[in-house]
N, C-alpha and C positions, 0 to 999 in steps of 0.2 A: 317251731325250732327251724333255725334253717341250715343248711346241709354246710353254710360259712362258717355258722355262728361252733357247729360241732366238731368241726374240720380243722379248720382254722384260729377260731381262741381257743380253744379246748387243747387244741397240739400244743400251743403256747404252754401252757398247763405242764405241757409232756416235757416240751422242749425245757422251760424252767429248772427241770431234774434230775436234767438230761441227755432227755430222750433220748432216740433207738442207741446212738452210743453208749449210753450207761447200761442200755438190756442187751445189749452187744456181748458190753466187758463184762458183765454176769454170766451171761450163759457161756462165758469163751473160759471164766476163772473156773467154773463147775466142770467143764469138759474136760479142760486141759490138767485141771486138779486129778480127777480123776484117769485119765489115762496115761499121768507119769506115774501117778503109783500101781497102776498094773502093772507097767513095763520094768519102774523101777523097786517093787517092794517096799519100799523108800518115802515116809513120809514127811521128815522134812525136806528130804528131795522133790515131791513134789508141789509141796507147797511154795518152795524158792520157783521151783518153774511159774508155778500159778502166776506169783506176784511178780514175775520177772516179766510175763506176761502182760500182764495187765498196766505193768508198770510202762510198758512201752507204747500201750497201746492209749496210756494218758498223757503218755508227751506229744504223743501225735496230733491228738484231742489239743492241746495247749497250744501247740506249734501253728496250726490249722484254724484253730476257733480263740482263741488267747481267753479259754473258759479252765480256770480252775477250779473252781468250786465242785464242779459237776468231776471233774478228774481228780478232784482231791479225795470226794465221796467214793465213787464207785473202786477206789487203792486203799481207801480206809476199811472199805467192808473187807475185800481179800484176806487184806492185809489180819486182821481182827480172826476171820475165818482160819488162815492158816497157822496164826500162831495157837490157837485153841488147838489145834489138831497136832500141833507141832510138841504144847506143852503134856498133852494127855499122851501122846503117842500112838493116837488113835487114828486111821483115817476117816474115820465116817464122822468125826468131831466137826470137820470142817465143812458139815452142811447143817450142823446143829442150829447155826443164827438163820437160815432161811426156815426151817422150820418152825424157829420161833419168831421169827418174823411172819410168817405166813397168817399165826395163830393170833399175833397181835393186831394183825392186819385187821382179820375179821371181825374181832371182838369188836374194834372202833368203829368198821361199816356197819356193825350192827347194833351198836350203841345208837349209833348217828342217825337207823331208823325207828330206833323204840321212841328215842327223843324228836322223832319228826324233825329233825335238820341233818337230814341226809346230805353226807360226803359229797357226792356228785352236785346236788343242788349248788350246795355252799362253793364248792372252785365253779363250777361255773357262774354260778351268780355275781363273781368277785370279777369273773375275767369278761364280763359284759357288760361290767361297771352299774351292773344293776343290786350288786349286795344279795339282798333281804327280800327284795319284789316280787320273787316268783313265788313266794310263800303268799302271798294273794291270790293265786290263780291254780286251783284246786289241781286240777288237770295237770297242769307242770309241774305239778308240786311230788303228783301221784304218780308220773311218768322218773322223775330224780329218784324216790324211795326206790323205783321198778330197778333205776340203773344201779343205786349202792346193791343192791339185792344180789343183781348177779354178780358181783365181787365179794359179799359175803358167801357165796355158793361156790365160788371160785378157790376161797378159800378155804371153807372147811374142807372141799374137795381137796385141797392140797396137804391142808394140813390130816387131815385122814387116812389119806395114804403115807406119807412122810413120815408121821410121828410109829406108827409102828415098823417102817422099815430102819429105823434108828434105833427104837429099843431092842428093836431083832439080830444089830450088826448087821446089816445086808447094806454096805459101804455099793457097792455096784448100783445095786438098784436104786438106791436111795439117790446118788448122786443122777440116774437117767429120768430119775424124776422131780428132782427138784430144776434140773436145767427143762423140762418139757411146762411143767405145773407152775415154776414158779419164774418163767423166765418171759420170751415174746409170744412161743405159741399161747398159751393161756391170753397172756393179755392180748394179742391180737382179738379172740374170739369176744372176749369182754367188750374191747373197744367196737369189735362190729355189731354185736347183739344192742350194746347203747347207740348205735347211729341209728339204728334199727328201729332203736323206739323213741330217738329223740327226733326224729329226720317230719320234715313235713308230709301228711297223708295226701 
């Protein structure tokens, strides 16, 4: 597996779902909501500020890249989180979707490993226009299994940390955990480990 395949083609999948701007918007919305809530003490105010911040980023993205779907997805996620928190009146519910997403992602990745159709293999196979050819290479298949397992571990850690915080009503701690474990820091670590595994020896 060459560096170009992992960094170039695999990053095209990352870019297809919005790239680093989507990650930045997710991190920004969680951080902005937490800061706004701590400053105002009002759930709806913090929710509207978070929505406004991501809306501005979405407009900038559309104007700069003419990419509507990633911008709409990012905005929809923060609107959904904000509405949930606003309706329940509990600031911590803003982060409930993040807890659910990590749990679902971890389950999907784990099932793909157990079924011997690792998500990383499917993604890179599609991007390399090889589809399922990698399944005929035991060594490569094991590497894809291991890469997928990295994301399972990340999701498991995120869920194990975030779920108790949510149940305990620890809004500040959950906001920080959701930003770090569900955002760029954790994703960056996973991508780096995958590169180490898949790069040429």
